[in-house]
MIFINU-276953 format. One record per residue: residue in three letters; x, y, z of N, C-alpha, C, O in turn. Coordinates in steps of 0.02 Angstrom, whole numbers, padded with zeros to 5 digits, always signed. Example, Ala and Ser with C-alpha at 12.3 -4.5 7.8 and 13.67 -1.06 7.14 Angstrom:
REM MIFINU-276953
ALA+00660-00284+00390+00615-00225+00390+00660-00165+00390+00712-00166+00423
SER+00642-00112+00354+00684-00053+00357+00645+00002+00394+00670+00057+00402
END
This chain:
REM MIFINU-276953
MET+00012-02443-01479+00046-02474-01536-00005-02508-01580-00054-02536-01555
ASN+00006-02506-01647-00038-02538-01695-00039-02613-01681+00013-02644-01679
PRO-00099-02643-01672-00102-02713-01655-00075-02758-01711-00057-02815-01699
GLY-00072-02731-01772-00046-02772-01827+00029-02783-01824+00055-02824-01862
CYS+00064-02749-01780+00137-02752-01778+00162-02821-01760+00216-02841-01782
HIS+00124-02859-01719+00148-02924-01696+00101-02980-01717+00102-03034-01688
ARG+00060-02967-01768+00011-03018-01788+00046-03068-01835+00077-03048-01885
ALA+00041-03132-01820+00070-03184-01864+00029-03190-01928-00031-03176-01929
LEU+00063-03211-01981+00026-03222-02044-00021-03280-02035-00007-03327-01998
PRO-00078-03277-02070-00128-03332-02064-00096-03399-02082-00056-03404-02129
GLY-00114-03451-02044-00085-03517-02053-00090-03543-02124-00040-03568-02150
PRO-00148-03538-02159-00154-03566-02226-00109-03532-02276-00095-03561-02328
CYS-00086-03472-02262-00045-03435-02311+00028-03456-02309+00065-03441-02355
ARG+00049-03490-02254+00119-03504-02246+00143-03553-02300+00112-03605-02312
GLY+00201-03535-02333+00232-03579-02382+00200-03577-02450+00219-03617-02492
THR+00150-03531-02463+00113-03531-02527+00123-03467-02564+00090-03456-02615
TRP+00170-03422-02541+00177-03357-02572+00211-03363-02639+00259-03402-02646
SER+00189-03326-02689+00219-03324-02755+00265-03264-02759+00262-03221-02715
HIS+00307-03260-02809+00351-03203-02818+00312-03139-02829+00334-03085-02811
ARG+00251-03146-02861+00211-03085-02873+00183-03057-02808+00168-02997-02803
ALA+00176-03100-02759+00148-03076-02695+00199-03040-02652+00182-03004-02606
LEU+00264-03050-02669+00316-03020-02627+00313-02944-02624+00318-02917-02569
PRO+00304-02908-02680+00299-02834-02675+00242-02811-02631+00247-02762-02594
ILE+00185-02848-02637+00127-02829-02595+00145-02836-02522+00127-02794-02481
LEU+00180-02891-02506+00199-02902-02437+00246-02848-02412+00239-02824-02356
LEU+00294-02827-02456+00340-02774-02436+00304-02708-02423+00319-02674-02374
ILE+00255-02691-02466+00216-02629-02457+00176-02632-02392+00175-02584-02354
ALA+00145-02689-02380+00105-02696-02319+00148-02691-02257+00130-02661-02207
THR+00208-02722-02262+00253-02719-02205+00274-02647-02190+00278-02626-02132
ALA+00288-02609-02244+00307-02539-02235+00251-02499-02203+00263-02457-02159
LEU+00189-02512-02226+00133-02476-02196+00124-02492-02122+00112-02448-02081
LEU+00130-02557-02107+00124-02577-02037+00179-02547-01995+00167-02526-01938
ALA+00241-02546-02023+00296-02517-01985+00284-02443-01972+00301-02417-01919
GLY+00253-02409-02021+00236-02338-02011+00188-02330-01954+00193-02282-01916
GLY+00140-02376-01946+00092-02371-01891+00124-02384-01824+00097-02364-01773
CYS+00182-02418-01823+00215-02434-01760+00267-02383-01739+00299-02392-01688
ARG+00276-02329-01778+00328-02281-01764+00315-02245-01699+00258-02227-01684
ASP+00367-02234-01660+00364-02196-01597+00377-02123-01614+00435-02102-01617
ASP+00323-02083-01624+00331-02014-01645+00370-01973-01595+00402-01923-01613
SER+00368-01994-01532+00403-01955-01481+00479-01956-01491+00515-01912-01467
ALA+00502-02006-01527+00574-02011-01537+00599-01962-01588+00659-01945-01588
ILE+00554-01938-01633+00577-01894-01685+00549-01824-01679+00572-01777-01712
MET+00497-01815-01635+00468-01749-01625+00514-01708-01581+00544-01735-01534
PRO+00521-01643-01594+00563-01602-01551+00534-01597-01481+00473-01597-01474
PRO+00575-01594-01430+00549-01590-01361+00508-01527-01350+00522-01475-01380
GLY+00455-01532-01308+00413-01475-01293+00449-01428-01246+00504-01443-01223
PRO+00419-01370-01232+00450-01321-01186+00457-01350-01116+00410-01381-01091
THR+00513-01339-01085+00525-01365-01018+00501-01317-00964+00498-01337-00906
GLY+00485-01255-00981+00462-01206-00932+00521-01176-00895+00578-01199-00900
SER+00505-01124-00856+00556-01092-00816+00525-01070-00751+00465-01059-00747
TYR+00566-01062-00698+00542-01042-00632+00568-00973-00615+00628-00960-00621
THR+00523-00930-00595+00541-00863-00573+00515-00854-00502+00456-00866-00489
ALA+00557-00833-00457+00535-00823-00388+00480-00770-00386+00485-00719-00421
PRO+00427-00780-00346+00373-00731-00342+00399-00665-00315+00445-00664-00274
PRO+00371-00610-00338+00394-00544-00314+00375-00533-00242+00325-00560-00218
LEU+00413-00492-00208+00396-00472-00140+00339-00421-00142+00329-00389-00193
PRO+00302-00414-00087+00248-00364-00085+00276-00294-00098+00335-00280-00086
ALA+00233-00250-00121+00252-00181-00131+00277-00150-00066+00248-00163-00013
ARG+00330-00111-00070+00360-00075-00013+00393-00122+00038+00407-00101+00094
ALA+00405-00185+00018+00443-00230+00062+00516-00209+00063+00544-00189+00012
GLN+00547-00214+00122+00617-00195+00129+00653-00246+00173+00627-00268+00224
SER+00714-00264+00153+00755-00310+00192+00799-00270+00239+00830-00220+00220
GLU+00802-00293+00301+00846-00262+00351+00892-00315+00379+00869-00366+00405
GLN+00957-00304+00372+01006-00352+00396+01014-00348+00471+00992-00300+00504
SER+01044-00400+00498+01057-00402+00570+01100-00342+00592+01143-00320+00554
HIS+01089-00318+00651+01129-00264+00676+01132-00268+00752+01102-00312+00782
ALA+01167-00222+00782+01174-00223+00855+01106-00215+00888+01062-00183+00861
PRO+01098-00244+00947+01033-00239+00982+01013-00166+00994+01055-00124+01007
THR+00948-00153+00989+00923-00086+01003+00915-00076+01078+00909-00125+01115
PRO+00914-00014+01101+00907-00002+01173+00840-00026+01199+00792-00034+01162
ALA+00839-00039+01264+00776-00059+01296+00726-00002+01292+00745+00056+01291
PRO+00661-00019+01290+00611+00034+01284+00610+00080+01345+00628+00060+01400
GLU+00590+00141+01333+00586+00191+01386+00534+00171+01438+00482+00142+01421
GLN+00548+00187+01501+00501+00174+01555+00470+00240+01579+00505+00291+01585
CYS+00404+00240+01592+00371+00302+01613+00315+00287+01662+00261+00317+01659
GLY+00328+00241+01707+00276+00225+01756+00222+00182+01725+00235+00140+01683
ASP+00160+00193+01747+00103+00154+01720+00084+00183+01652+00047+00232+01648
VAL+00110+00153+01599+00100+00180+01532+00027+00177+01510+00007+00214+01466
THR-00013+00134+01541-00083+00125+01520-00131+00171+01556-00190+00172+01539
ALA-00107+00209+01605-00152+00253+01643-00181+00307+01598-00144+00341+01562
SER-00247+00316+01601-00281+00364+01558-00328+00407+01600-00330+00400+01662
LEU-00366+00451+01568-00413+00495+01603-00477+00459+01619-00498+00414+01582
ARG-00508+00478+01674-00570+00445+01694-00626+00458+01643-00628+00510+01612
PRO-00671+00409+01636-00724+00415+01586-00775+00469+01602-00787+00486+01660
SER-00804+00496+01548-00858+00546+01554-00902+00540+01493-00878+00534+01437
ALA-00968+00543+01504-01015+00541+01449-01031+00610+01422-01072+00617+01376
ASP-01000+00661+01449-01012+00730+01426-00983+00739+01356-00923+00730+01346
ALA-01025+00757+01308-01003+00764+01239-01002+00837+01217-01013+00852+01158
THR-00987+00883+01264-00989+00954+01247-00919+00985+01240-00914+01045+01228
GLY-00866+00947+01248-00799+00975+01243-00783+00996+01171-00821+00979+01126
PRO-00728+01032+01160-00712+01058+01094-00701+01005+01041-00725+01012+00985
ALA-00664+00952+01057-00652+00900+01007-00717+00864+00989-00730+00851+00930
LEU-00757+00848+01039-00820+00814+01026-00870+00858+00989-00907+00834+00946
THR-00871+00923+01006-00916+00969+00971-00900+00973+00897-00945+00974+00855
ALA-00836+00974+00880-00815+00977+00810-00835+00913+00773-00856+00915+00716
ILE-00828+00856+00807-00847+00792+00775-00922+00789+00764-00945+00769+00711
ARG-00960+00810+00814-01033+00809+00807-01056+00857+00753-01105+00843+00717
ALA-01023+00914+00746-01041+00961+00693-01028+00932+00624-01065+00944+00577
ARG-00975+00893+00618-00959+00859+00555-01010+00806+00538-01026+00794+00480
GLY-01036+00773+00589-01088+00723+00579-01063+00652+00573-01103+00606+00562
ARG-00998+00642+00579-00971+00574+00576-00903+00572+00611-00869+00622+00617
LEU-00885+00512+00633-00823+00501+00668-00772+00474+00617-00787+00426+00581
LEU-00713+00503+00614-00660+00481+00569-00613+00435+00607-00581+00455+00656
VAL-00608+00373+00584-00569+00322+00619-00517+00291+00573-00534+00268+00518
GLY-00455+00292+00594-00402+00260+00556-00392+00188+00580-00389+00175+00640
LEU-00386+00142+00532-00374+00072+00548-00343+00037+00489-00326+00068+00438
ASP-00335-00028+00495-00304-00070+00444-00360-00104+00404-00413-00118+00431
GLY-00346-00118+00341-00394-00155+00301-00375-00227+00290-00409-00263+00253
GLY-00320-00250+00321-00296-00317+00308-00275-00356+00369-00229-00397+00364
SER-00306-00343+00426-00290-00380+00487-00349-00425+00504-00398-00403+00535
ASN-00344-00487+00484-00400-00534+00495-00418-00538+00569-00374-00541+00612
LEU-00482-00538+00582-00514-00538+00648-00519-00468+00678-00562-00457+00721
PHE-00478-00421+00657-00479-00354+00687-00509-00301+00640-00554-00264+00659
SER-00484-00297+00579-00513-00251+00530-00496-00277+00461-00438-00274+00438
PHE-00546-00303+00427-00537-00333+00362-00602-00328+00322-00655-00315+00349
ARG-00596-00338+00257-00654-00334+00214-00694-00399+00215-00667-00453+00204
ASP-00758-00393+00230-00802-00452+00226-00805-00474+00153-00823-00433+00110
PRO-00789-00537+00137-00786-00557+00067-00854-00556+00033-00858-00555-00029
LEU-00909-00557+00071-00976-00557+00041-01003-00487+00031-01033-00472-00021
THR-00992-00443+00080-01020-00376+00076-00970-00322+00056-00989-00269+00033
GLY-00905-00337+00066-00854-00286+00053-00846-00236+00109-00804-00191+00105
ALA-00887-00242+00161-00884-00194+00217-00827-00213+00264-00811-00271+00273
LEU-00798-00161+00296-00747-00174+00346-00780-00203+00409-00833-00181+00430
THR-00748-00253+00437-00776-00286+00496-00719-00313+00538-00662-00316+00516
GLY-00734-00332+00601-00684-00359+00645-00689-00328+00715-00730-00284+00727
PHE-00647-00351+00760-00648-00329+00830-00636-00254+00836-00674-00219+00869
ASP-00584-00228+00803-00569-00157+00807-00624-00116+00774-00642-00062+00799
VAL-00651-00141+00719-00705-00105+00686-00765-00098+00733-00796-00046+00736
ASP-00781-00152+00768-00839-00150+00814-00826-00105+00874-00872-00072+00898
ILE-00764-00102+00898-00748-00054+00952-00762+00017+00928-00792+00057+00964
ALA-00739+00033+00868-00750+00100+00840-00825+00114+00830-00848+00170+00844
ARG-00861+00065+00808-00933+00075+00797-00970+00087+00863-01020+00124+00864
GLU-00947+00056+00917-00978+00068+00981-00966+00139+01005-01009+00169+01037
ILE-00907+00166+00990-00894+00237+01008-00941+00282+00969-00969+00330+00997
ALA-00950+00268+00904-00996+00308+00863-01068+00300+00888-01106+00349+00887
ARG-01086+00241+00911-01154+00231+00938-01167+00276+00997-01220+00306+01002
ASP-01118+00280+01043-01127+00321+01102-01127+00396+01085-01160+00435+01118
LEU-01090+00415+01034-01084+00485+01017-01143+00510+00975-01167+00566+00986
PHE-01166+00470+00928-01218+00492+00881-01284+00454+00888-01334+00473+00858
GLY-01284+00401+00928-01344+00360+00931-01348+00309+00875-01398+00273+00869
SER-01297+00305+00833-01295+00258+00777-01223+00236+00765-01178+00278+00762
PRO-01212+00171+00759-01144+00147+00745-01121+00160+00674-01063+00150+00657
ASP-01167+00183+00631-01151+00193+00561-01126+00263+00545-01106+00276+00488
ARG-01128+00308+00594-01104+00377+00581-01028+00378+00589-01001+00408+00635
ILE-00995+00344+00543-00924+00334+00549-00893+00329+00480-00924+00303+00434
GLU-00832+00354+00473-00795+00348+00410-00727+00318+00425-00689+00346+00465
PHE-00712+00262+00394-00649+00228+00405-00597+00251+00354-00612+00258+00295
ARG-00537+00262+00378-00481+00280+00335-00424+00231+00346-00402+00221+00403
ILE-00401+00199+00292-00351+00146+00297-00282+00177+00308-00261+00221+00271
LEU-00248+00152+00360-00181+00176+00377-00133+00118+00382-00153+00063+00401
SER-00070+00130+00364-00018+00081+00380+00001+00091+00453-00013+00143+00483
ALA+00035+00041+00481+00056+00047+00551+00102+00106+00561+00099+00140+00613
ALA+00145+00120+00512+00193+00174+00518+00160+00243+00514+00191+00293+00533
ASP+00098+00247+00490+00064+00311+00480+00017+00329+00537-00014+00383+00535
ARG+00010+00287+00586-00041+00298+00637-00030+00363+00677-00076+00403+00685
GLU+00030+00373+00702+00043+00432+00742+00037+00496+00701+00008+00545+00724
ALA+00063+00495+00640+00060+00555+00597-00012+00573+00582-00029+00632+00581
ALA-00055+00524+00571-00126+00538+00556-00159+00574+00615-00201+00618+00605
LEU-00142+00554+00676-00170+00586+00735-00141+00656+00745-00177+00703+00762
GLN-00077+00663+00734-00044+00729+00742-00070+00779+00691-00076+00838+00706
GLN-00084+00755+00630-00108+00800+00577-00184+00806+00576-00212+00843+00535
HIS-00218+00771+00622-00291+00774+00629-00327+00753+00565-00380+00780+00549
THR-00299+00706+00529-00335+00678+00471-00383+00624+00494-00427+00604+00456
VAL-00377+00601+00556-00426+00557+00588-00438+00581+00659-00396+00616+00688
ASP-00496+00563+00686-00511+00579+00757-00481+00527+00804-00458+00543+00858
LEU-00482+00464+00781-00459+00408+00822-00421+00360+00778-00431+00357+00718
VAL-00377+00321+00809-00346+00263+00777-00365+00202+00820-00347+00199+00879
VAL-00399+00155+00789-00417+00092+00823-00386+00037+00780-00418+00009+00736
LYS-00323+00023+00793-00284-00019+00748-00231-00059+00786-00171-00049+00774
THR-00252-00102+00830-00205-00144+00869-00143-00104+00888-00087-00126+00875
MET-00153-00045+00917-00098+00001+00931-00076-00006+01004-00113+00010+01050
THR-00015-00030+01013+00012-00040+01080+00028+00027+01113+00057+00071+01081
ILE+00008+00035+01175+00023+00095+01213+00096+00091+01236+00115+00044+01271
THR+00136+00140+01218+00206+00142+01239+00224+00213+01262+00190+00261+01245
CYS+00278+00217+01300+00302+00283+01322+00322+00326+01263+00307+00386+01262
GLU+00357+00296+01214+00379+00334+01156+00320+00364+01118+00322+00422+01098
ARG+00268+00325+01109+00210+00350+01072+00172+00403+01110+00141+00448+01080
ARG+00174+00399+01176+00137+00449+01216+00167+00518+01209+00135+00567+01229
ARG+00227+00524+01183+00254+00591+01170+00216+00627+01115+00212+00688+01114
ASN+00187+00588+01069+00155+00617+01010+00079+00612+01010+00045+00653+00979
VAL+00052+00562+01044-00021+00552+01045-00039+00531+01116+00004+00516+01157
THR-00104+00530+01129-00128+00504+01193-00170+00442+01180-00187+00426+01123
PHE-00189+00407+01234-00223+00344+01227-00282+00338+01275-00285+00370+01327
SER-00327+00295+01255-00381+00274+01300-00352+00224+01350-00292+00210+01349
THR-00395+00197+01392-00375+00140+01433-00365+00079+01388-00385+00081+01329
THR-00335+00027+01414-00322-00033+01375-00388-00069+01359-00428-00082+01404
TYR-00399-00084+01296-00459-00121+01278-00445-00195+01260-00491-00234+01254
LEU-00380-00213+01253-00362-00283+01241-00288-00291+01258-00247-00247+01242
LEU-00271-00346+01290-00202-00360+01307-00177-00418+01263-00203-00474+01269
ALA-00128-00405+01221-00100-00455+01177-00029-00473+01199-00002-00442+01245
HIS+00001-00522+01166+00069-00544+01182+00105-00562+01117+00078-00598+01075
GLN+00165-00537+01108+00202-00553+01047+00226-00625+01048+00251-00650+01098
ARG+00217-00659+00991+00241-00728+00983+00268-00737+00912+00280-00688+00877
ILE+00276-00800+00891+00306-00816+00827+00260-00864+00790+00233-00911+00820
LEU+00251-00853+00725+00212-00897+00682+00257-00928+00630+00296-00893+00597
VAL+00252-00995+00621+00292-01031+00571+00248-01080+00535+00192-01093+00557
LEU+00273-01108+00481+00239-01164+00449+00244-01226+00494+00292-01232+00533
ARG+00196-01270+00490+00195-01329+00534+00256-01373+00524+00276-01410+00569
SER+00286-01370+00465+00345-01411+00451+00410-01381+00478+00463-01412+00473
SER+00407-01321+00505+00467-01285+00527+00495-01316+00592+00459-01341+00634
ALA+00563-01312+00597+00596-01335+00658+00603-01280+00710+00625-01292+00766
VAL+00584-01219+00693+00588-01162+00740+00537-01172+00795+00478-01185+00783
THR+00561-01166+00857+00516-01175+00915+00514-01114+00960+00478-01114+01010
GLY+00552-01063+00944+00552-01003+00986+00603-00953+00961+00633-00961+00908
LEU+00612-00901+01001+00656-00846+00982+00728-00868+00967+00756-00844+00918
PRO+00760-00913+01005+00828-00933+00989+00833-00965+00919+00884-00957+00886
GLY+00781-00999+00898+00783-01032+00833+00779-00985+00774+00786-01007+00716
LEU+00768-00921+00787+00766-00872+00732+00835-00847+00712+00842-00810+00663
ALA+00887-00865+00749+00955-00844+00732+00972-00870+00662+00966-00930+00649
GLY+00994-00825+00619+01012-00844+00551+00952-00853+00506+00961-00870+00447
LYS+00892-00843+00530+00831-00850+00490+00807-00781+00466+00834-00729+00485
ARG+00755-00783+00424+00725-00722+00399+00654-00717+00426+00615-00764+00420
VAL+00638-00659+00455+00574-00650+00489+00537-00591+00458+00567-00541+00441
CYS+00472-00599+00450+00430-00545+00423+00397-00507+00481+00368-00537+00526
VAL+00401-00441+00477+00370-00397+00527+00345-00335+00491+00376-00313+00442
VAL+00290-00307+00514+00264-00246+00484+00303-00186+00509+00319-00180+00568
ALA+00319-00141+00463+00357-00081+00480+00317-00036+00528+00256-00033+00524
GLY+00353-00003+00574+00320+00044+00619+00286+00013+00678+00243+00045+00709
THR+00303-00050+00695+00270-00084+00750+00319-00097+00807+00379-00096+00797
THR+00291-00109+00866+00333-00129+00923+00362-00199+00911+00414-00216+00940
SER+00329-00239+00870+00354-00306+00855+00422-00302+00821+00466-00342+00836
LEU+00430-00255+00775+00493-00246+00740+00548-00226+00790+00603-00253+00787
GLU+00533-00180+00834+00583-00158+00883+00605-00216+00927+00664-00222+00943
ARG+00558-00258+00947+00575-00313+00993+00618-00366+00958+00664-00392+00988
ILE+00603-00382+00895+00644-00431+00859+00715-00405+00852+00763-00443+00864
HIS+00723-00342+00834+00790-00313+00828+00827-00315+00895+00887-00327+00898
ARG+00790-00303+00949+00822-00298+01015+00839-00367+01043+00893-00376+01072
GLU+00794-00415+01037+00802-00478+01071+00831-00534+01028+00853-00585+01055
GLN+00831-00526+00963+00862-00576+00919+00897-00540+00861+00874-00544+00804
PRO+00953-00507+00876+00988-00469+00823+01021-00514+00771+01044-00489+00720
ALA+01024-00580+00783+01056-00625+00735+01009-00646+00679+01026-00689+00639
THR+00951-00615+00675+00905-00631+00621+00903-00574+00571+00921-00517+00587
SER+00882-00589+00509+00869-00536+00460+00794-00527+00455+00756-00574+00464
VAL+00773-00466+00441+00702-00448+00444+00679-00422+00376+00713-00384+00343
LEU+00620-00444+00357+00586-00416+00298+00527-00376+00324+00482-00405+00356
THR+00526-00311+00312+00469-00270+00333+00422-00260+00274+00443-00250+00217
VAL+00357-00262+00289+00304-00254+00239+00251-00208+00268+00251-00194+00328
PRO+00204-00185+00225+00153-00138+00251+00099-00171+00295+00075-00138+00342
THR+00080-00234+00281+00024-00264+00317+00041-00335+00339+00086-00366+00312
TRP+00004-00359+00388+00015-00427+00412-00008-00479+00361+00019-00534+00360
SER-00056-00463+00320-00075-00510+00267-00018-00520+00218-00010-00574+00190
ASP+00023-00467+00207+00083-00475+00166+00130-00526+00197+00161-00566+00162
CYS+00136-00524+00264+00180-00572+00298+00158-00644+00286+00199-00688+00277
LEU+00093-00655+00287+00068-00723+00275+00087-00746+00205+00106-00804+00196
VAL+00081-00702+00157+00096-00721+00087+00170-00740+00081+00185-00792+00051
VAL+00215-00700+00108+00287-00716+00099+00306-00778+00140+00353-00813+00121
LEU+00272-00791+00195+00284-00853+00231+00262-00913+00189+00299-00963+00185
GLN+00204-00909+00159+00179-00963+00117+00224-00975+00056+00230-01032+00033
GLN+00254-00923+00031+00297-00928-00029+00369-00947-00012+00411-00952-00057
GLY+00383-00957+00052+00450-00977+00072+00501-00921+00070+00561-00935+00070
GLN+00478-00859+00067+00525-00802+00065+00548-00780+00134+00596-00743+00140
VAL+00514-00803+00186+00536-00793+00255+00525-00859+00293+00489-00903+00269
ASP+00557-00864+00351+00550-00925+00392+00498-00918+00446+00474-00968+00473
ALA+00479-00856+00463+00433-00846+00518+00402-00777+00514+00426-00733+00478
VAL+00348-00767+00552+00317-00702+00562+00314-00691+00637+00299-00738+00674
SER+00328-00630+00659+00324-00617+00731+00285-00553+00744+00303-00500+00719
THR+00233-00560+00783+00194-00503+00806+00148-00527+00862+00161-00580+00892
ASP+00096-00490+00877+00052-00506+00932+00012-00569+00918-00009-00581+00861
ASP+00000-00608+00970-00034-00672+00961-00104-00664+00931-00126-00707+00893
VAL-00138-00609+00947-00206-00601+00919-00203-00590+00844-00249-00611+00808
LEU-00151-00557+00820-00143-00548+00748-00120-00612+00714-00143-00629+00659
LEU-00075-00648+00747-00053-00712+00719-00110-00762+00716-00114-00803+00670
ALA-00156-00758+00764-00214-00802+00763-00256-00789+00700-00282-00836+00670
GLY-00261-00726+00681-00298-00709+00620-00265-00738+00558-00299-00758+00511
LEU-00198-00739+00557-00162-00769+00501-00171-00845+00501-00181-00876+00449
ALA-00168-00876+00560-00174-00948+00565-00244-00972+00544-00251-01027+00518
VAL-00295-00931+00557-00362-00949+00535-00364-00954+00458-00401-00995+00431
GLN-00325-00912+00425-00324-00912+00352-00282-00969+00323-00293-00989+00266
ASP-00235-00995+00362-00191-01048+00337-00180-01099+00393-00140-01087+00438
PRO-00215-01156+00391-00208-01206+00444-00141-01242+00444-00127-01281+00489
TYR-00099-01229+00394-00032-01259+00393+00020-01217+00429+00080-01227+00422
THR-00004-01169+00469+00040-01128+00510+00025-01141+00584-00028-01168+00601
ARG+00072-01122+00627+00062-01131+00699+00103-01080+00737+00156-01059+00714
MET+00080-01061+00796+00117-01017+00840+00163-01059+00884+00145-01113+00907
VAL+00224-01033+00896+00272-01070+00936+00305-01023+00987+00303-00962+00981
GLY+00334-01055+01038+00372-01018+01088+00329-00983+01139+00268-00977+01130
PRO+00359-00960+01193+00323-00924+01245+00307-00852+01224+00331-00828+01172
ASN+00267-00819+01265+00254-00748+01253+00319-00709+01259+00359-00720+01304
LEU+00329-00662+01213+00389-00620+01213+00378-00553+01247+00425-00519+01264
SER+00314-00534+01256+00300-00468+01284+00226-00463+01300+00187-00507+01283
GLU+00208-00409+01334+00138-00390+01342+00126-00329+01298+00166-00282+01298
GLU+00071-00329+01262+00054-00275+01215-00015-00248+01231-00065-00274+01206
PRO-00019-00196+01273-00085-00167+01290-00109-00122+01233-00076-00074+01215
TYR-00167-00139+01204-00195-00100+01150-00238-00043+01178-00279-00053+01222
GLY-00228+00017+01150-00270+00074+01168-00294+00109+01105-00263+00102+01052
VAL-00348+00146+01111-00371+00189+01056-00327+00250+01054-00320+00285+01104
GLY-00295+00263+00996-00253+00321+00988-00294+00384+00977-00341+00384+00938
ILE-00276+00439+01012-00314+00502+01011-00265+00559+01007-00211+00555+01038
PRO-00280+00614+00972-00234+00670+00968-00219+00699+01037-00262+00701+01081
LEU-00158+00723+01046-00140+00757+01108-00185+00818+01118-00201+00855+01071
GLY-00205+00829+01180-00245+00887+01197-00320+00876+01192-00358+00918+01216
ALA-00342+00821+01161-00414+00808+01153-00439+00770+01214-00463+00713+01208
ASP-00434+00801+01273-00451+00765+01335-00525+00746+01338-00542+00694+01365
ASP-00568+00789+01310-00640+00772+01311-00653+00709+01270-00696+00668+01288
LEU-00617+00701+01215-00625+00641+01174-00597+00580+01209-00626+00525+01205
VAL-00541+00588+01244-00512+00532+01283-00563+00508+01334-00575+00448+01340
ARG-00593+00554+01371-00641+00535+01423-00702+00501+01393-00730+00454+01423
PHE-00724+00525+01335-00784+00496+01305-00770+00426+01280-00811+00380+01289
VAL-00712+00416+01249-00694+00349+01226-00689+00301+01286-00711+00244+01282
ASN-00660+00325+01340-00655+00283+01401-00724+00267+01429-00734+00214+01459
HIS-00772+00314+01420-00841+00300+01440-00869+00241+01400-00901+00197+01429
THR-00857+00240+01335-00881+00184+01294-00848+00119+01315-00881+00067+01322
LEU-00782+00120+01325-00746+00059+01344-00770+00034+01412-00775-00026+01422
ASP-00784+00080+01458-00809+00060+01523-00878+00028+01517-00893-00021+01551
ARG-00919+00056+01473-00986+00026+01462-00979-00046+01434-01014-00091+01457
LEU-00933-00055+01386-00924-00122+01357-00899-00172+01409-00914-00231+01405
ARG-00860-00149+01457-00836-00194+01509-00893-00217+01555-00895-00274+01577
THR-00939-00172+01568-00991-00185+01618-01055-00214+01590-01091-00249+01625
ASP-01072-00198+01526-01136-00223+01499-01129-00287+01460-01178-00310+01428
GLY-01070-00318+01460-01060-00380+01424-01041-00370+01351-01031-00419+01314
GLY-01037-00308+01328-01021-00295+01258-00952-00319+01238-00943-00348+01184
TRP-00903-00309+01282-00835-00332+01266-00833-00407+01258-00802-00433+01212
GLU-00868-00442+01303-00869-00515+01300-00902-00540+01236-00879-00589+01206
ARG-00955-00506+01215-00988-00525+01152-00941-00516+01093-00940-00558+01048
LEU-00903-00463+01092-00855-00452+01038-00800-00504+01038-00779-00528+00986
TYR-00778-00522+01098-00726-00574+01102-00752-00640+01073-00718-00673+01034
GLN-00812-00660+01094-00840-00723+01070-00853-00721+00995-00849-00773+00962
ARG-00867-00664+00968-00880-00659+00896-00816-00664+00856-00814-00696+00804
TRP-00762-00631+00880-00703-00624+00838-00642-00663+00863-00602-00686+00822
LEU-00632-00670+00928-00568-00694+00954-00572-00761+00989-00524-00780+01024
VAL-00626-00797+00982-00634-00860+01017-00581-00911+00996-00567-00957+01034
SER-00551-00903+00937-00499-00950+00915-00437-00945+00959-00395-00990+00957
LEU-00431-00892+00998-00374-00885+01045-00383-00927+01107-00336-00936+01145
GLY-00442-00952+01118-00455-00991+01178-00506-00956+01222-00537-00907+01202
PRO-00515-00981+01283-00565-00951+01328-00551-00877+01340-00493-00855+01342
SER-00604-00839+01348-00597-00767+01357-00562-00751+01424-00580-00780+01475
PRO-00512-00706+01422-00481-00684+01484-00520-00630+01519-00503-00610+01575
GLY-00574-00606+01487-00611-00549+01513-00578-00484+01493-00519-00484+01476
PRO-00614-00430+01495-00585-00365+01475-00531-00344+01523-00538-00355+01583
PRO-00477-00313+01498-00425-00290+01544-00452-00234+01588-00488-00191+01564
PRO-00435-00234+01653-00460-00182+01698-00428-00114+01679-00370-00112+01658
PRO-00466-00061+01687-00439+00006+01670-00392+00032+01724-00397+00013+01782
SER-00348+00077+01703-00304+00112+01750-00311+00186+01736-00307+00207+01679
TYR-00323+00226+01789-00335+00297+01781-00281+00337+01818-00254+00315+01868
ARG-00266+00396+01792-00215+00438+01823-00244+00500+01856-00206+00542+01881
ASP-00310+00507+01857-00340+00564+01891-00399+00542+01933-00431+00584+01966
END
């Protein structure tokens, strides 16, 4: 406010004004009043803005609650694989060696397992290093490898169509999948859990009733949520990083998948936390085309080496230490 607005007239001037001075006083008063005007009272209001809900990720789909799905098929020891062999002369291995590089399908957005290094742009992570060790044993160099990005729903088709030699993508070994592809021995044992914001009241599977949960399409996590908590609605997206985004934006109440994947999301956002007990065991295996028995045995040879030479433990300490103390590599199971 103009300081002149409340200034008293000088003492000596009081009572001495002439009629000729009155117009001057009126003009001065008008000027001072103009300086005291509150422009905000007469200026039009500024724009108030508008709120638009953020868009969902590309290819996101909502699935409403429905009747529980059947229990998964049982087929004995689902993790049993062929015994390891370092012989690289079989037909599948000969074709790969003639090509000069190993084609590996994986994810580009699973933190800790397969993701882009922000400094180099190179794919890195636990699954990436497992694949590189297979290439090392086959070619003598971990760099003789070509990565191809796959969604979870595309993993089996890529192996059936032979667009990749292997899938190393947090792929749970199941009886249903073994109809279409084969697997190595288990290289990591995960457990499905639930991730929520720290402010959430959800503490486990019962608390998801009436809530919205994000799950990646084509995963065993989706099947289990439908089967064990049919009172929830599900948003399916292509990648787990998409799930973190929609959780942060308040478009879902929780994310549910394997604890090792949720740990990767929690590393990116400390305002999230895992809750509830383990919902399942998820044995991860390297996916391999049916009939490529020589490749299965060779991959198992690499995994066996990593168990015995300390390589598996080094990879755990590099990538998965946020999960807690190492449980050690899962023991192999063989069917021959």
